[in-house]
N, C-alpha and C positions, 0 to 999 in steps of 0.2 A: 297792544304791543307796538313797539317801534321797529322800524326797519333800518337797514344800514344806510338808507338815504336820509336819515334824520339829521345828519350833519350838514347837508347842503344849505347854502345861504338862503335859498328861497323856501325851504321847508318850514312847516309850522313850528317844529322844535327849535330850529335856528332862530326864528323870530322871537320865540319865548325867551331864549337865553341871551339875546343880543345885548341887552342892557345889564345883564348879570344881576338883576334884581327882580324879585317876584313878590309884590305886595299882596298879602292875603287879607281879604276883606270879609268881615262879618257885618252884614247890613240888615237892619230891621225894617227900613222903609225903602221900597224900590225906587221911589222918585229921587232919593238922595244920591243915587248912583250917578246922575247927570252932573251935578256940581262937583262930586268927588272926582270923576274922570277929568273934568275941566281943570281941577287943581293939579292932578298928576301930569296931565299933558303940558300944562304951563311949566311944570318943574322939569320937563324933558323925559318923563317916564311914560311910555306908551304900552305898558303891559299891566294886567290886573288879573288876580285870581279871586273870584267871588265864591266864597265857601257855601256849600249846601247845608248850612247849619240853621237857617231860618226859613220861614215860610215865604219871605220876600226874595229869596235868592234867584229863583227862576225868572221872575218878572224883572229883577234888576239886570240880569244877563241879557234879557230880551231888549230892555231899554237901551243898554250900552251898545248892543249890536246894531240897533237901528239908528242911533244918534252918532256913534263914533266908529265908522268903519276902519279908521286908522288904528284903533286900539287892538292890541293882541290880547284877545279875550279868553279867559279860562274859567273853569269851574273847579272848585276844590272840595275836599272831604267827600269824594265820591265813593260811597260804600256799597252801592247796589247797581245792578244792571239797569233798573228803572231810572235811577238818577243819571246814569251815563246817557241814556236816550233822551231824557228831558233836557239835559245840559246841551247836547248837540242840537236838538230841535230849537232851543232858545237862541242859539247862535255862537256857542262856545267853540273854539277851534282846538283847545287843549284841555286836558283834565289832570287833576292831581288827586292822589289817594294817600291816606296815612299808612296803608298797608298794602300787601301784595295778594290780590285776589285773581285767580284764573278766570272766573266768570266776568269780572269787571273788565279785565284786559281783553278778553275775547270780544265782549260787546263793543268796547272802544275801537278795536280793530275793524269790526264789522261796519260800524257807522262812520269810520274815518276820523276819529277823535284821537289826536296825539296824546299819549298818557305818560305821566310821571308817577309811577307807583312808589310806595313807601317801603323802606328797608331799614334795618338797624344792625343785623347780625351777618357774619360771613355766610351762613347758610342761606339767608334770605337773598343776599347779593348774588350768590351762585345760582339760585333758582331764577332770579330775575334775568340773569344773563342767559340762562337756558331758554327762557321765554322770549328772548330777542330784545330785551330792554337794555339800553345803554345809558340812559339818563334817569337817575333814581333820587327820590326824596330821602334824605337821611333825617329821620324823625323818631323821637325828639332829640335834637342835636345836643344841646348842652347837658341834658340829663343822661345822655348816652356816651359821654366822654368828650364831646365837642371836638375841638381842633386836634387834640392828641389822638382821639379815636380815629379820625379820618386820616391822619398821618400814618397810623398803624395799618389801617385797611388798604392804603395806597401801596404798601409793600407787597401785599398779596394780590391785589386786583388792578393796580395801575396799568399794567401792560395789556389789559383786556380792552382798554378804551372807555371803561366805565367813567361816568362823570356824575357828581353828586350835587343836589340842591338841598343843603342843610336848612332846616327850619326848627323852631322851638328854642326859645331863650336867646335869640339873636336880636341885637339892637345896635344902635350907633356906636356903642363902646367896643364891641367885639366884631363888628361887621368886616373890617379890613383884615383881621386875623384869618377869617374864613376865606375871604376873597383871594388871599395870598397863596392859598393851597392850589397846586397844579391840578388836582382832581376835582376842584369845585368849579362847576360851570356857572352857577348863580346862587344867590342867597335869598331865601324866602323869610317873610316875617310880617308882623302887623304893627311894629312900633311906629311906623310913619302914617298908618291908616287905622289907628285903634278904634274899637267900637265906640269908645267915649268921645273921641274927636269927631267921628262921623255924626253921632247923635247930637253933639253940641254945634254941629255945622261949622266947625273950626277949619274952614277951607284954607285960609292963609297959613295956619300952622301946618296943615298937611302939606301944602305946597312947599313950605320952607324945609320941613323934615325930608320930604321926597327929594328936593333939590340937593340937600346935603348928602343924601345917600347916593344919588347919581354922581356927584362930584367924587365921593369916596370910591365908587366903583370904577370911575374913569382913571383914578390914580393907580388902581390895581389891574388895569386893563390887560387881559390875556385873550388869546383865541379861545372861545368858549367850548369848542367841540373838537379841537385838534387831537 
């Protein structure tokens, strides 16, 4: 669960949202995390979400934590209490979940892991707010109405201070449409760090795509948590 302090500049959540971009990584070989982070950092992007979808995820997080202390390091697709504990022990400072689980949020709070739980409906958003969460993953974004859905939800929830991190179906073509929304704190996605690009060790391409995303985010710069 998040506290009301999550908007302070020094807080983990503020660090996560500072660039307004959250690259979600599916990594098959833990050692590839090092050149991947080098490419992202060169592009000016110091945040990464390593998803717990492969056996290599935990080791990749550990490698990044040891090698790149400047990286704002997160673990994604956290579905269980055990995964939350493993992610925190490996060095993650924030977690992302596709859904809203009381048990996952409770364990994250216990071990000091800032969490971005997933929501898509007004009922889920209301429940997340009741649980103290103000930064929420809107997933799957495009399949759930995209920009228009978030605009509609802002009418009901904007005054609460809730901020969304939409993911799912977002790429360079619609990135700025999402970033232009006042309730969007950051945008998540894998278009700049796709599994295929990582497997092919296409670090220069990743650097270029990440650099383009950073430039787009800078053009739509807004206070992320105001």
